[in-house]
PyMOL Python script that loads the backbone (N, CA, C, O; Angstrom):
from pymol import cmd

cmd.read_pdbstr("""\
ATOM      1  N   MET A   1       4.391  12.981   1.249  1.00  0.00           N
ATOM      2  CA  MET A   1       3.287  12.112   1.576  1.00  0.00           C
ATOM      3  C   MET A   1       2.020  12.645   0.886  1.00  0.00           C
ATOM      4  O   MET A   1       1.718  13.837   0.957  1.00  0.00           O
ATOM      5  N   LYS A   2       1.303  11.762   0.233  1.00  0.00           N
ATOM      6  CA  LYS A   2       0.093  12.135  -0.506  1.00  0.00           C
ATOM      7  C   LYS A   2      -1.077  12.362   0.456  1.00  0.00           C
ATOM      8  O   LYS A   2      -1.138  11.730   1.511  1.00  0.00           O
ATOM      9  N   PRO A   3      -2.005  13.256   0.105  1.00  0.00           N
ATOM     10  CA  PRO A   3      -3.179  13.478   0.962  1.00  0.00           C
ATOM     11  C   PRO A   3      -4.163  12.303   0.882  1.00  0.00           C
ATOM     12  O   PRO A   3      -4.076  11.455  -0.006  1.00  0.00           O
ATOM     13  N   ASP A   4      -5.094  12.281   1.829  1.00  0.00           N
ATOM     14  CA  ASP A   4      -6.132  11.237   1.859  1.00  0.00           C
ATOM     15  C   ASP A   4      -6.894  11.210   0.544  1.00  0.00           C
ATOM     16  O   ASP A   4      -7.093  12.244  -0.095  1.00  0.00           O
ATOM     17  N   TRP A   5      -7.315  10.026   0.151  1.00  0.00           N
ATOM     18  CA  TRP A   5      -8.085   9.741  -1.059  1.00  0.00           C
ATOM     19  C   TRP A   5      -7.266   9.891  -2.336  1.00  0.00           C
ATOM     20  O   TRP A   5      -7.841   9.934  -3.424  1.00  0.00           O
ATOM     21  N   SER A   6      -5.939   9.972  -2.235  1.00  0.00           N
ATOM     22  CA  SER A   6      -5.078  10.046  -3.419  1.00  0.00           C
ATOM     23  C   SER A   6      -4.759   8.649  -3.930  1.00  0.00           C
ATOM     24  O   SER A   6      -4.748   7.688  -3.161  1.00  0.00           O
ATOM     25  N   LEU A   7      -4.500   8.538  -5.232  1.00  0.00           N
ATOM     26  CA  LEU A   7      -4.039   7.283  -5.814  1.00  0.00           C
ATOM     27  C   LEU A   7      -2.514   7.264  -5.755  1.00  0.00           C
ATOM     28  O   LEU A   7      -1.864   8.254  -6.091  1.00  0.00           O
ATOM     29  N   VAL A   8      -1.946   6.140  -5.329  1.00  0.00           N
ATOM     30  CA  VAL A   8      -0.493   5.995  -5.229  1.00  0.00           C
ATOM     31  C   VAL A   8      -0.079   4.638  -5.775  1.00  0.00           C
ATOM     32  O   VAL A   8      -0.899   3.728  -5.898  1.00  0.00           O
ATOM     33  N   LYS A   9       1.204   4.512  -6.101  1.00  0.00           N
ATOM     34  CA  LYS A   9       1.779   3.228  -6.500  1.00  0.00           C
ATOM     35  C   LYS A   9       2.769   2.801  -5.426  1.00  0.00           C
ATOM     36  O   LYS A   9       3.611   3.593  -5.001  1.00  0.00           O
ATOM     37  N   LEU A  10       2.670   1.563  -4.993  1.00  0.00           N
ATOM     38  CA  LEU A  10       3.605   0.974  -4.038  1.00  0.00           C
ATOM     39  C   LEU A  10       4.194  -0.268  -4.678  1.00  0.00           C
ATOM     40  O   LEU A  10       3.601  -0.845  -5.589  1.00  0.00           O
ATOM     41  N   ARG A  11       5.349  -0.676  -4.207  1.00  0.00           N
ATOM     42  CA  ARG A  11       6.005  -1.858  -4.766  1.00  0.00           C
ATOM     43  C   ARG A  11       6.327  -2.833  -3.653  1.00  0.00           C
ATOM     44  O   ARG A  11       6.811  -2.437  -2.593  1.00  0.00           O
ATOM     45  N   VAL A  12       6.059  -4.118  -3.892  1.00  0.00           N
ATOM     46  CA  VAL A  12       6.352  -5.174  -2.931  1.00  0.00           C
ATOM     47  C   VAL A  12       7.810  -5.586  -3.104  1.00  0.00           C
ATOM     48  O   VAL A  12       8.217  -6.007  -4.186  1.00  0.00           O
ATOM     49  N   CYS A  13       8.594  -5.464  -2.034  1.00  0.00           N
ATOM     50  CA  CYS A  13      10.028  -5.821  -2.093  1.00  0.00           C
ATOM     51  C   CYS A  13      10.239  -7.310  -1.808  1.00  0.00           C
ATOM     52  O   CYS A  13      11.091  -7.947  -2.426  1.00  0.00           O
ATOM     53  N   TRP A  14       9.474  -7.854  -0.883  1.00  0.00           N
ATOM     54  CA  TRP A  14       9.600  -9.264  -0.536  1.00  0.00           C
ATOM     55  C   TRP A  14       8.266  -9.743   0.036  1.00  0.00           C
ATOM     56  O   TRP A  14       7.425  -8.939   0.440  1.00  0.00           O
ATOM     57  N   GLY A  15       8.090 -11.039   0.063  1.00  0.00           N
ATOM     58  CA  GLY A  15       6.885 -11.622   0.643  1.00  0.00           C
ATOM     59  C   GLY A  15       5.729 -11.709  -0.338  1.00  0.00           C
ATOM     60  O   GLY A  15       5.880 -11.502  -1.543  1.00  0.00           O
ATOM     61  N   GLU A  16       4.587 -12.019   0.216  1.00  0.00           N
ATOM     62  CA  GLU A  16       3.360 -12.242  -0.551  1.00  0.00           C
ATOM     63  C   GLU A  16       2.815 -10.930  -1.116  1.00  0.00           C
ATOM     64  O   GLU A  16       2.816  -9.902  -0.437  1.00  0.00           O
ATOM     65  N   VAL A  17       2.357 -10.978  -2.347  1.00  0.00           N
ATOM     66  CA  VAL A  17       1.734  -9.814  -2.980  1.00  0.00           C
ATOM     67  C   VAL A  17       0.261  -9.797  -2.577  1.00  0.00           C
ATOM     68  O   VAL A  17      -0.444 -10.782  -2.800  1.00  0.00           O
ATOM     69  N   PRO A  18      -0.220  -8.699  -1.987  1.00  0.00           N
ATOM     70  CA  PRO A  18      -1.629  -8.643  -1.593  1.00  0.00           C
ATOM     71  C   PRO A  18      -2.565  -8.621  -2.795  1.00  0.00           C
ATOM     72  O   PRO A  18      -2.164  -8.281  -3.908  1.00  0.00           O
ATOM     73  N   ALA A  19      -3.798  -8.984  -2.553  1.00  0.00           N
ATOM     74  CA  ALA A  19      -4.814  -9.021  -3.607  1.00  0.00           C
ATOM     75  C   ALA A  19      -5.611  -7.720  -3.608  1.00  0.00           C
ATOM     76  O   ALA A  19      -5.661  -7.026  -2.593  1.00  0.00           O
ATOM     77  N   PRO A  20      -6.235  -7.384  -4.738  1.00  0.00           N
ATOM     78  CA  PRO A  20      -7.126  -6.214  -4.751  1.00  0.00           C
ATOM     79  C   PRO A  20      -8.212  -6.376  -3.682  1.00  0.00           C
ATOM     80  O   PRO A  20      -8.789  -7.452  -3.519  1.00  0.00           O
ATOM     81  N   GLY A  21      -8.473  -5.303  -2.972  1.00  0.00           N
ATOM     82  CA  GLY A  21      -9.445  -5.331  -1.879  1.00  0.00           C
ATOM     83  C   GLY A  21      -8.795  -5.423  -0.516  1.00  0.00           C
ATOM     84  O   GLY A  21      -9.430  -5.109   0.490  1.00  0.00           O
ATOM     85  N   ASP A  22      -7.530  -5.851  -0.459  1.00  0.00           N
ATOM     86  CA  ASP A  22      -6.818  -5.918   0.812  1.00  0.00           C
ATOM     87  C   ASP A  22      -6.450  -4.515   1.265  1.00  0.00           C
ATOM     88  O   ASP A  22      -6.355  -3.592   0.456  1.00  0.00           O
ATOM     89  N   GLU A  23      -6.244  -4.366   2.574  1.00  0.00           N
ATOM     90  CA  GLU A  23      -5.853  -3.083   3.143  1.00  0.00           C
ATOM     91  C   GLU A  23      -4.489  -3.227   3.799  1.00  0.00           C
ATOM     92  O   GLU A  23      -4.246  -4.178   4.542  1.00  0.00           O
ATOM     93  N   LEU A  24      -3.598  -2.277   3.521  1.00  0.00           N
ATOM     94  CA  LEU A  24      -2.263  -2.267   4.105  1.00  0.00           C
ATOM     95  C   LEU A  24      -2.230  -1.224   5.215  1.00  0.00           C
ATOM     96  O   LEU A  24      -2.622  -0.076   5.007  1.00  0.00           O
ATOM     97  N   VAL A  25      -1.761  -1.628   6.396  1.00  0.00           N
ATOM     98  CA  VAL A  25      -1.676  -0.716   7.537  1.00  0.00           C
ATOM     99  C   VAL A  25      -0.220  -0.626   7.961  1.00  0.00           C
ATOM    100  O   VAL A  25       0.417  -1.643   8.235  1.00  0.00           O
ATOM    101  N   PHE A  26       0.307   0.594   8.017  1.00  0.00           N
ATOM    102  CA  PHE A  26       1.692   0.828   8.398  1.00  0.00           C
ATOM    103  C   PHE A  26       1.764   1.207   9.876  1.00  0.00           C
ATOM    104  O   PHE A  26       0.749   1.566  10.473  1.00  0.00           O
ATOM    105  N   ALA A  27       2.961   1.130  10.471  1.00  0.00           N
ATOM    106  CA  ALA A  27       3.158   1.439  11.889  1.00  0.00           C
ATOM    107  C   ALA A  27       2.738   2.876  12.215  1.00  0.00           C
ATOM    108  O   ALA A  27       2.319   3.159  13.337  1.00  0.00           O
ATOM    109  N   SER A  28       2.848   3.769  11.253  1.00  0.00           N
ATOM    110  CA  SER A  28       2.465   5.171  11.450  1.00  0.00           C
ATOM    111  C   SER A  28       0.947   5.350  11.527  1.00  0.00           C
ATOM    112  O   SER A  28       0.464   6.419  11.901  1.00  0.00           O
ATOM    113  N   GLY A  29       0.200   4.306  11.174  1.00  0.00           N
ATOM    114  CA  GLY A  29      -1.256   4.397  11.135  1.00  0.00           C
ATOM    115  C   GLY A  29      -1.793   4.694   9.747  1.00  0.00           C
ATOM    116  O   GLY A  29      -3.005   4.703   9.536  1.00  0.00           O
ATOM    117  N   ARG A  30      -0.904   4.934   8.810  1.00  0.00           N
ATOM    118  CA  ARG A  30      -1.303   5.210   7.426  1.00  0.00           C
ATOM    119  C   ARG A  30      -1.905   3.951   6.817  1.00  0.00           C
ATOM    120  O   ARG A  30      -1.379   2.855   7.013  1.00  0.00           O
ATOM    121  N   ARG A  31      -3.012   4.096   6.075  1.00  0.00           N
ATOM    122  CA  ARG A  31      -3.714   2.950   5.506  1.00  0.00           C
ATOM    123  C   ARG A  31      -3.862   3.117   4.003  1.00  0.00           C
ATOM    124  O   ARG A  31      -4.077   4.222   3.506  1.00  0.00           O
ATOM    125  N   TYR A  32      -3.743   2.003   3.286  1.00  0.00           N
ATOM    126  CA  TYR A  32      -3.868   1.982   1.836  1.00  0.00           C
ATOM    127  C   TYR A  32      -4.787   0.837   1.431  1.00  0.00           C
ATOM    128  O   TYR A  32      -4.638  -0.281   1.923  1.00  0.00           O
ATOM    129  N   GLN A  33      -5.728   1.105   0.544  1.00  0.00           N
ATOM    130  CA  GLN A  33      -6.606   0.077  -0.024  1.00  0.00           C
ATOM    131  C   GLN A  33      -6.017  -0.328  -1.370  1.00  0.00           C
ATOM    132  O   GLN A  33      -5.800   0.527  -2.229  1.00  0.00           O
ATOM    133  N   VAL A  34      -5.756  -1.618  -1.566  1.00  0.00           N
ATOM    134  CA  VAL A  34      -5.194  -2.101  -2.827  1.00  0.00           C
ATOM    135  C   VAL A  34      -6.312  -2.142  -3.865  1.00  0.00           C
ATOM    136  O   VAL A  34      -7.319  -2.824  -3.677  1.00  0.00           O
ATOM    137  N   LEU A  35      -6.127  -1.408  -4.959  1.00  0.00           N
ATOM    138  CA  LEU A  35      -7.119  -1.371  -6.039  1.00  0.00           C
ATOM    139  C   LEU A  35      -6.755  -2.313  -7.178  1.00  0.00           C
ATOM    140  O   LEU A  35      -7.631  -2.922  -7.792  1.00  0.00           O
ATOM    141  N   GLY A  36      -5.457  -2.430  -7.459  1.00  0.00           N
ATOM    142  CA  GLY A  36      -5.011  -3.270  -8.564  1.00  0.00           C
ATOM    143  C   GLY A  36      -3.592  -3.741  -8.350  1.00  0.00           C
ATOM    144  O   GLY A  36      -2.810  -3.105  -7.643  1.00  0.00           O
ATOM    145  N   VAL A  37      -3.264  -4.872  -8.971  1.00  0.00           N
ATOM    146  CA  VAL A  37      -1.933  -5.467  -8.859  1.00  0.00           C
ATOM    147  C   VAL A  37      -1.438  -5.792 -10.259  1.00  0.00           C
ATOM    148  O   VAL A  37      -2.152  -6.395 -11.060  1.00  0.00           O
ATOM    149  N   LYS A  38      -0.199  -5.384 -10.544  1.00  0.00           N
ATOM    150  CA  LYS A  38       0.436  -5.710 -11.820  1.00  0.00           C
ATOM    151  C   LYS A  38       1.863  -6.124 -11.489  1.00  0.00           C
ATOM    152  O   LYS A  38       2.720  -5.275 -11.244  1.00  0.00           O
ATOM    153  N   GLY A  39       2.115  -7.423 -11.481  1.00  0.00           N
ATOM    154  CA  GLY A  39       3.414  -7.932 -11.057  1.00  0.00           C
ATOM    155  C   GLY A  39       3.599  -7.705  -9.565  1.00  0.00           C
ATOM    156  O   GLY A  39       2.844  -8.239  -8.752  1.00  0.00           O
ATOM    157  N   ARG A  40       4.612  -6.907  -9.205  1.00  0.00           N
ATOM    158  CA  ARG A  40       4.852  -6.575  -7.805  1.00  0.00           C
ATOM    159  C   ARG A  40       4.493  -5.115  -7.490  1.00  0.00           C
ATOM    160  O   ARG A  40       4.796  -4.612  -6.408  1.00  0.00           O
ATOM    161  N   THR A  41       3.846  -4.447  -8.447  1.00  0.00           N
ATOM    162  CA  THR A  41       3.429  -3.060  -8.266  1.00  0.00           C
ATOM    163  C   THR A  41       1.960  -3.029  -7.857  1.00  0.00           C
ATOM    164  O   THR A  41       1.116  -3.687  -8.466  1.00  0.00           O
ATOM    165  N   LEU A  42       1.674  -2.255  -6.822  1.00  0.00           N
ATOM    166  CA  LEU A  42       0.313  -2.126  -6.303  1.00  0.00           C
ATOM    167  C   LEU A  42      -0.201  -0.726  -6.617  1.00  0.00           C
ATOM    168  O   LEU A  42       0.503   0.259  -6.395  1.00  0.00           O
ATOM    169  N   ARG A  43      -1.407  -0.636  -7.125  1.00  0.00           N
ATOM    170  CA  ARG A  43      -2.090   0.650  -7.293  1.00  0.00           C
ATOM    171  C   ARG A  43      -3.037   0.757  -6.104  1.00  0.00           C
ATOM    172  O   ARG A  43      -3.918  -0.086  -5.934  1.00  0.00           O
ATOM    173  N   CYS A  44      -2.860   1.793  -5.275  1.00  0.00           N
ATOM    174  CA  CYS A  44      -3.574   1.882  -4.005  1.00  0.00           C
ATOM    175  C   CYS A  44      -4.249   3.237  -3.827  1.00  0.00           C
ATOM    176  O   CYS A  44      -3.911   4.214  -4.495  1.00  0.00           O
ATOM    177  N   LEU A  45      -5.201   3.268  -2.920  1.00  0.00           N
ATOM    178  CA  LEU A  45      -5.911   4.473  -2.518  1.00  0.00           C
ATOM    179  C   LEU A  45      -5.539   4.760  -1.073  1.00  0.00           C
ATOM    180  O   LEU A  45      -5.606   3.867  -0.228  1.00  0.00           O
ATOM    181  N   VAL A  46      -5.144   6.005  -0.774  1.00  0.00           N
ATOM    182  CA  VAL A  46      -4.819   6.399   0.602  1.00  0.00           C
ATOM    183  C   VAL A  46      -6.134   6.557   1.365  1.00  0.00           C
ATOM    184  O   VAL A  46      -7.001   7.336   0.969  1.00  0.00           O
ATOM    185  N   ILE A  47      -6.272   5.813   2.457  1.00  0.00           N
ATOM    186  CA  ILE A  47      -7.499   5.835   3.258  1.00  0.00           C
ATOM    187  C   ILE A  47      -7.271   6.709   4.494  1.00  0.00           C
ATOM    188  O   ILE A  47      -6.257   6.547   5.173  1.00  0.00           O
ATOM    189  N   PRO A  48      -8.188   7.632   4.803  1.00  0.00           N
ATOM    190  CA  PRO A  48      -8.039   8.446   6.019  1.00  0.00           C
ATOM    191  C   PRO A  48      -8.146   7.574   7.280  1.00  0.00           C
ATOM    192  O   PRO A  48      -8.825   6.547   7.287  1.00  0.00           O
ATOM    193  N   LYS A  49      -7.466   8.007   8.331  1.00  0.00           N
ATOM    194  CA  LYS A  49      -7.503   7.265   9.598  1.00  0.00           C
ATOM    195  C   LYS A  49      -8.905   7.237  10.193  1.00  0.00           C
ATOM    196  O   LYS A  49      -9.232   6.333  10.961  1.00  0.00           O
ATOM    197  N   SER A  50      -9.738   8.216   9.848  1.00  0.00           N
ATOM    198  CA  SER A  50     -11.087   8.309  10.414  1.00  0.00           C
ATOM    199  C   SER A  50     -12.068   7.303   9.800  1.00  0.00           C
ATOM    200  O   SER A  50     -13.140   7.073  10.359  1.00  0.00           O
ATOM    201  N   GLU A  51     -11.716   6.704   8.662  1.00  0.00           N
ATOM    202  CA  GLU A  51     -12.606   5.740   7.999  1.00  0.00           C
ATOM    203  C   GLU A  51     -12.640   4.415   8.766  1.00  0.00           C
ATOM    204  O   GLU A  51     -11.641   4.039   9.380  1.00  0.00           O
ATOM    205  N   PRO A  52     -13.776   3.699   8.744  1.00  0.00           N
ATOM    206  CA  PRO A  52     -13.840   2.400   9.415  1.00  0.00           C
ATOM    207  C   PRO A  52     -12.918   1.382   8.739  1.00  0.00           C
ATOM    208  O   PRO A  52     -12.577   1.533   7.566  1.00  0.00           O
ATOM    209  N   PRO A  53     -12.516   0.345   9.483  1.00  0.00           N
ATOM    210  CA  PRO A  53     -11.616  -0.668   8.909  1.00  0.00           C
ATOM    211  C   PRO A  53     -12.251  -1.428   7.750  1.00  0.00           C
ATOM    212  O   PRO A  53     -13.469  -1.432   7.576  1.00  0.00           O
ATOM    213  N   ASN A  54     -11.398  -2.064   6.972  1.00  0.00           N
ATOM    214  CA  ASN A  54     -11.798  -2.840   5.809  1.00  0.00           C
ATOM    215  C   ASN A  54     -12.686  -4.017   6.212  1.00  0.00           C
ATOM    216  O   ASN A  54     -12.367  -4.732   7.162  1.00  0.00           O
ATOM    217  N   GLN A  55     -13.783  -4.223   5.510  1.00  0.00           N
ATOM    218  CA  GLN A  55     -14.686  -5.342   5.787  1.00  0.00           C
ATOM    219  C   GLN A  55     -14.618  -6.421   4.708  1.00  0.00           C
ATOM    220  O   GLN A  55     -14.971  -7.571   4.968  1.00  0.00           O
ATOM    221  N   ASP A  56     -14.169  -6.069   3.499  1.00  0.00           N
ATOM    222  CA  ASP A  56     -14.218  -6.997   2.375  1.00  0.00           C
ATOM    223  C   ASP A  56     -12.982  -7.876   2.253  1.00  0.00           C
ATOM    224  O   ASP A  56     -13.104  -9.086   2.060  1.00  0.00           O
ATOM    225  N   GLY A  57     -11.813  -7.300   2.360  1.00  0.00           N
ATOM    226  CA  GLY A  57     -10.570  -8.050   2.164  1.00  0.00           C
ATOM    227  C   GLY A  57      -9.828  -8.235   3.476  1.00  0.00           C
ATOM    228  O   GLY A  57     -10.362  -8.001   4.560  1.00  0.00           O
ATOM    229  N   ARG A  58      -8.585  -8.661   3.343  1.00  0.00           N
ATOM    230  CA  ARG A  58      -7.736  -8.844   4.513  1.00  0.00           C
ATOM    231  C   ARG A  58      -7.130  -7.510   4.917  1.00  0.00           C
ATOM    232  O   ARG A  58      -7.001  -6.605   4.094  1.00  0.00           O
ATOM    233  N   THR A  59      -6.757  -7.391   6.186  1.00  0.00           N
ATOM    234  CA  THR A  59      -6.009  -6.246   6.679  1.00  0.00           C
ATOM    235  C   THR A  59      -4.621  -6.753   7.015  1.00  0.00           C
ATOM    236  O   THR A  59      -4.465  -7.631   7.863  1.00  0.00           O
ATOM    237  N   LEU A  60      -3.607  -6.200   6.351  1.00  0.00           N
ATOM    238  CA  LEU A  60      -2.236  -6.660   6.515  1.00  0.00           C
ATOM    239  C   LEU A  60      -1.382  -5.583   7.152  1.00  0.00           C
ATOM    240  O   LEU A  60      -1.451  -4.417   6.761  1.00  0.00           O
ATOM    241  N   CYS A  61      -0.567  -5.971   8.144  1.00  0.00           N
ATOM    242  CA  CYS A  61       0.414  -5.045   8.711  1.00  0.00           C
ATOM    243  C   CYS A  61       1.561  -4.975   7.720  1.00  0.00           C
ATOM    244  O   CYS A  61       2.111  -6.005   7.329  1.00  0.00           O
ATOM    245  N   TRP A  62       1.922  -3.781   7.316  1.00  0.00           N
ATOM    246  CA  TRP A  62       2.903  -3.579   6.256  1.00  0.00           C
ATOM    247  C   TRP A  62       4.002  -2.686   6.774  1.00  0.00           C
ATOM    248  O   TRP A  62       3.818  -2.019   7.792  1.00  0.00           O
ATOM    249  N   ARG A  63       5.148  -2.650   6.102  1.00  0.00           N
ATOM    250  CA  ARG A  63       6.219  -1.737   6.502  1.00  0.00           C
ATOM    251  C   ARG A  63       6.971  -1.254   5.275  1.00  0.00           C
ATOM    252  O   ARG A  63       6.957  -1.886   4.218  1.00  0.00           O
ATOM    253  N   TRP A  64       7.619  -0.132   5.445  1.00  0.00           N
ATOM    254  CA  TRP A  64       8.386   0.479   4.364  1.00  0.00           C
ATOM    255  C   TRP A  64       9.753  -0.166   4.268  1.00  0.00           C
ATOM    256  O   TRP A  64      10.291  -0.662   5.258  1.00  0.00           O
ATOM    257  N   ALA A  65      10.303  -0.157   3.081  1.00  0.00           N
ATOM    258  CA  ALA A  65      11.683  -0.593   2.849  1.00  0.00           C
ATOM    259  C   ALA A  65      12.398   0.567   2.162  1.00  0.00           C
ATOM    260  O   ALA A  65      11.772   1.337   1.434  1.00  0.00           O
ATOM    261  N   PRO A  66      13.696   0.696   2.387  1.00  0.00           N
ATOM    262  CA  PRO A  66      14.416   1.780   1.701  1.00  0.00           C
ATOM    263  C   PRO A  66      14.370   1.588   0.191  1.00  0.00           C
ATOM    264  O   PRO A  66      14.425   0.462  -0.305  1.00  0.00           O
ATOM    265  N   ARG A  67      14.270   2.672  -0.515  1.00  0.00           N
ATOM    266  CA  ARG A  67      14.216   2.617  -1.964  1.00  0.00           C
ATOM    267  C   ARG A  67      15.633   2.522  -2.499  1.00  0.00           C
ATOM    268  O   ARG A  67      16.494   3.326  -2.144  1.00  0.00           O
ATOM    269  N   LYS A  68      15.870   1.545  -3.348  1.00  0.00           N
ATOM    270  CA  LYS A  68      17.186   1.357  -3.925  1.00  0.00           C
ATOM    271  C   LYS A  68      17.183   1.970  -5.313  1.00  0.00           C
ATOM    272  O   LYS A  68      16.625   1.397  -6.249  1.00  0.00           O
ATOM    273  N   ARG A  69      17.796   3.112  -5.447  1.00  0.00           N
ATOM    274  CA  ARG A  69      17.863   3.800  -6.728  1.00  0.00           C
ATOM    275  C   ARG A  69      19.102   3.349  -7.491  1.00  0.00           C
ATOM    276  O   ARG A  69      20.156   3.111  -6.901  1.00  0.00           O
ATOM    277  N   LYS A  70      18.965   3.237  -8.775  1.00  0.00           N
ATOM    278  CA  LYS A  70      20.097   2.862  -9.623  1.00  0.00           C
ATOM    279  C   LYS A  70      20.974   4.090  -9.867  1.00  0.00           C
ATOM    280  O   LYS A  70      20.463   5.184 -10.104  1.00  0.00           O
ATOM    281  N   ALA A  71      22.271   3.910  -9.809  1.00  0.00           N
ATOM    282  CA  ALA A  71      23.189   5.016 -10.057  1.00  0.00           C
ATOM    283  C   ALA A  71      23.161   5.390 -11.535  1.00  0.00           C
ATOM    284  O   ALA A  71      23.068   4.517 -12.398  1.00  0.00           O
ATOM    285  N   ARG A  72      23.238   6.655 -11.818  1.00  0.00           N
ATOM    286  CA  ARG A  72      23.266   7.121 -13.200  1.00  0.00           C
ATOM    287  C   ARG A  72      24.691   7.015 -13.731  1.00  0.00           C
ATOM    288  O   ARG A  72      25.656   7.268 -13.010  1.00  0.00           O
ATOM    289  N   ALA A  73      24.806   6.646 -14.971  1.00  0.00           N
ATOM    290  CA  ALA A  73      26.145   6.487 -15.587  1.00  0.00           C
ATOM    291  C   ALA A  73      26.675   7.803 -16.101  1.00  0.00           C
ATOM    292  O   ALA A  73      27.778   7.854 -16.645  1.00  0.00           O
TER     293      ALA A  73
END
""", "prot")
cmd.dss("prot")
cmd.show_as("cartoon", "prot")
cmd.util.cbc("prot")
cmd.orient("prot")
């Protein structure tokens, strides 16, 4: 798990792709601010739990999906 204020990449597995400025909130309380979108890949900033909630964009409840790795030949 990356520390607060780190840049991370997340990928949308299904559903609507959030827009830059939206905030993703996971069940664990972990929060991510979407900085950029390229296809289904999100470039995000890890937001500390102590920071106030997002005022500019939407706040979306998000969840993790298992990562499907391709088998090596």
